[in-house]
C-alpha positions as a printed Julia matrix, in Angstrom:
241×3 Matrix{Float64}:
  72.11  102.72   89.16
  75.68  103.53   88.14
  76.5   106.65   86.13
  78.83  106.75   83.13
  81.81  108.95   82.26
  83.68  109.48   78.99
  87.31  108.38   78.99
  89.98  110.04   76.87
  89.14  107.79   73.9
  85.45  108.67   73.85
  84.33  105.32   75.26
  81.93  105.0    78.18
  82.71  103.23   81.39
  80.62  102.72   84.48
  81.44  104.54   87.66
  79.77  103.82   91.04
  77.7   106.6    92.54
  78.84  105.83   96.06
  81.86  104.35   97.77
  85.08  105.69   99.25
  86.84  106.12   95.9
  84.04  107.55   93.74
  84.87  111.21   94.44
  88.59  110.7    93.85
  87.81  108.77   90.68
  85.6   111.58   89.43
  88.33  114.16   90.02
  90.84  111.95   88.21
  88.43  111.56   85.29
  87.92  115.3    85.1
  91.66  115.9    84.98
  92.2   113.25   82.3
  89.32  114.55   80.23
  90.38  118.19   80.4
  94.03  117.48   79.7
  95.09  119.12   82.98
  98.75  118.59   83.83
  98.94  120.1    87.3
  98.5   118.54   90.74
 100.21  115.78   92.71
  99.67  113.09   90.07
 101.36  115.13   87.34
 104.28  115.97   89.66
 104.95  112.39   90.76
 108.29  111.06   89.55
 107.38  107.39   89.13
 110.18  104.83   89.34
 111.48  103.36   86.11
 112.27   99.66   85.79
 115.83   99.84   87.13
 114.84  102.13   90.0
 111.94   99.9    90.98
 114.14   96.8    90.92
 116.7    98.53   93.15
 114.0    99.63   95.59
 112.48   96.16   95.82
 115.9    94.59   96.36
 116.62   97.12   99.1
 113.35   96.17  100.79
 115.02   92.9   101.82
 117.52   94.92  103.84
 114.86   97.14  105.38
 112.31   94.44  106.17
 113.64   90.89  105.96
 117.06   91.51  107.5
 115.83   93.2   110.71
 113.11   90.57  111.09
 115.57   87.69  110.71
 118.15   89.29  112.99
 115.55   90.18  115.6
 114.08   86.68  115.66
 117.54   85.19  116.04
 118.43   87.62  118.85
 115.2    86.79  120.66
 115.78   83.06  120.26
 119.44   83.05  121.31
 119.63   85.88  123.86
 116.01   86.5   124.92
 116.36   90.13  123.82
 114.7    92.17  121.13
 117.15   93.87  118.8
 116.19   97.27  120.23
 116.81   96.02  123.77
 120.22   94.8   122.64
 120.98   98.21  121.1
 120.04  100.02  124.32
 122.27   97.76  126.43
 125.09   97.91  123.89
 125.11  101.71  123.67
 125.21  101.94  127.47
 128.05   99.39  127.59
 130.21  101.71  125.48
 129.94  104.65  127.87
 132.86  105.11  130.32
 130.51  104.88  133.33
 127.87  102.81  131.49
 125.43  105.69  132.05
 123.57  108.04  129.71
 120.82  110.58  130.07
 117.59  109.2   128.63
 117.25  111.95  126.03
 120.79  111.24  124.75
 120.11  107.5   124.74
 116.95  108.09  122.7
 118.97  110.06  120.14
 121.7   107.41  119.92
 119.15  104.65  119.32
 116.96  106.79  117.0
 113.93  106.17  119.22
 111.21  108.32  120.7
 111.38  108.9   124.44
 108.06  107.12  124.93
 109.32  103.97  123.19
 112.65  104.11  125.01
 110.95  104.58  128.4
 108.75  101.55  127.79
 111.71   99.34  126.85
 113.93  100.67  129.63
 111.17   99.91  132.12
 111.09   96.33  130.86
 114.87   96.0   131.17
 114.78   97.58  134.61
 112.38   94.88  135.81
 114.96   92.32  134.68
 117.6    94.28  136.66
 119.66   94.8   133.49
 119.75   98.55  133.99
 118.66  101.15  136.53
 117.14  104.6   136.18
 117.82  107.59  138.39
 116.33  111.09  138.42
 118.75  113.99  138.07
 118.19  116.61  140.78
 117.08  120.05  139.63
 114.52  121.47  137.26
 113.14  119.53  134.34
 112.36  115.86  133.93
 115.87  114.52  133.5
 116.66  110.86  134.07
 119.72  108.68  133.54
 119.92  105.0   132.65
 122.82  102.92  133.96
 123.81   99.47  132.78
 124.08   97.06  135.69
 126.68   94.32  135.99
 123.99   91.78  135.13
 123.09   93.86  132.08
 126.69   93.95  130.91
 126.97   90.19  131.23
 123.81   89.75  129.13
 124.95   92.07  126.32
 128.46   90.6   126.34
 126.99   87.11  125.98
 124.7    88.26  123.14
 127.42   90.04  121.12
 129.0    86.92  119.5
 125.6    85.77  118.22
 124.91   89.24  116.87
 128.13   89.43  114.9
 127.55   85.9   113.62
 124.13   86.96  112.3
 125.59   90.09  110.7
 128.18   87.99  108.91
 125.79   85.23  107.85
 122.98   87.48  106.62
 125.03   90.26  105.04
 128.81   90.62  105.25
 130.17   87.24  104.19
 128.2    87.1   100.94
 129.59   90.43   99.71
 132.96   91.11   98.14
 135.19   94.12   98.94
 133.73   96.26   96.15
 130.18   95.39   97.17
 130.94   96.25  100.8
 132.41   99.59   99.72
 129.31  100.29   97.61
 127.03   99.31  100.5
 128.89  101.69  102.78
 128.51  104.56  100.28
 124.82  103.77   99.84
 124.22  103.7   103.58
 126.01  107.02  104.07
 124.02  108.62  101.24
 120.68  107.39  102.62
 121.63  108.53  106.12
 122.51  112.0   104.82
 119.24  112.24  102.86
 117.19  111.31  105.91
 118.95  113.91  108.05
 118.35  116.57  105.41
 114.67  115.72  105.56
 114.7   116.06  109.34
 116.38  119.47  109.37
 113.11  121.44  109.37
 111.67  119.48  112.28
 114.89  119.79  114.28
 114.75  123.59  114.1
 111.48  123.6   116.05
 111.72  124.51  119.71
 112.33  121.45  121.88
 110.97  120.97  125.37
 113.28  121.08  128.42
 114.43  117.87  130.05
 113.43  114.46  128.78
 110.03  115.53  127.47
 107.33  118.15  127.63
 104.68  118.08  130.32
 102.14  116.9   127.76
 104.2   113.77  127.15
 105.56  114.66  123.73
 109.18  113.92  122.97
 111.5   116.84  122.24
 112.74  117.36  118.71
 116.02  115.56  118.07
 118.63  117.47  116.08
 120.08  115.43  113.21
 123.56  116.0   114.62
 122.55  113.99  117.7
 121.22  111.1   115.63
 123.44  108.03  115.36
 126.07  108.37  112.67
 126.43  105.84  109.87
 128.75  103.61  111.92
 126.98  103.87  115.3
 124.59  101.01  114.65
 127.4    98.88  113.25
 129.74   99.35  116.19
 128.02   96.64  118.26
 129.38   93.67  116.26
 132.82   94.63  117.6
 131.55   93.6   121.02
 130.56   95.52  124.16
 132.69   98.52  125.08
 134.13   98.59  121.56
 136.18   95.42  121.8
 137.91   94.69  118.52
 137.78   91.18  116.99
 140.2    88.86  118.74
 140.23   90.78  122.0
 139.27   88.86  125.16
């Protein structure tokens, strides 16, 4: 049998005795009936109409754009977008080599995810890993010649997708606004990470228990790092051979 509770207008409504939400519903009813104004619900700054519309529009950039670009990269170059980013970042190093922890920071990935993807690329002979002598679990990743050829061949398709899905439909003022928005979001995220980055990090590429070390926001990719790849491997500018 269901019990009843008075709402703020004195009417009765039925409330289930059991179920995963009954306790939360009861607490909410008690707050509404007592006129309490404290707690997480009262502190929530809900989005207004304009803010909600902006957030939903931005969701296309966060969700639809990566999905479309990733599917196109997979179809045209047989690479995931993250695999392309790993190869591209390595291609821009003078010796095409980076320590795994630095590569994880540049691609904003955990060491466990990076190690899994690097292992996959290593099986395809697109890069090679090597342990660094000494204490700690330090490893480097080096782009092979075959890996460079793959990322160089994929770069034109990547820049074509960037233009088709984003750049070419925006005017100069819209591009300037998008750049300001991206920089502001990037700064806000790094502010939120500042507390975690102050925690003690483990030596080498990871702690013995397998956890990744904390990544300082300063080592995270800057606003233009993830956009540098459409210029081509090794930072080639448009029009260069």
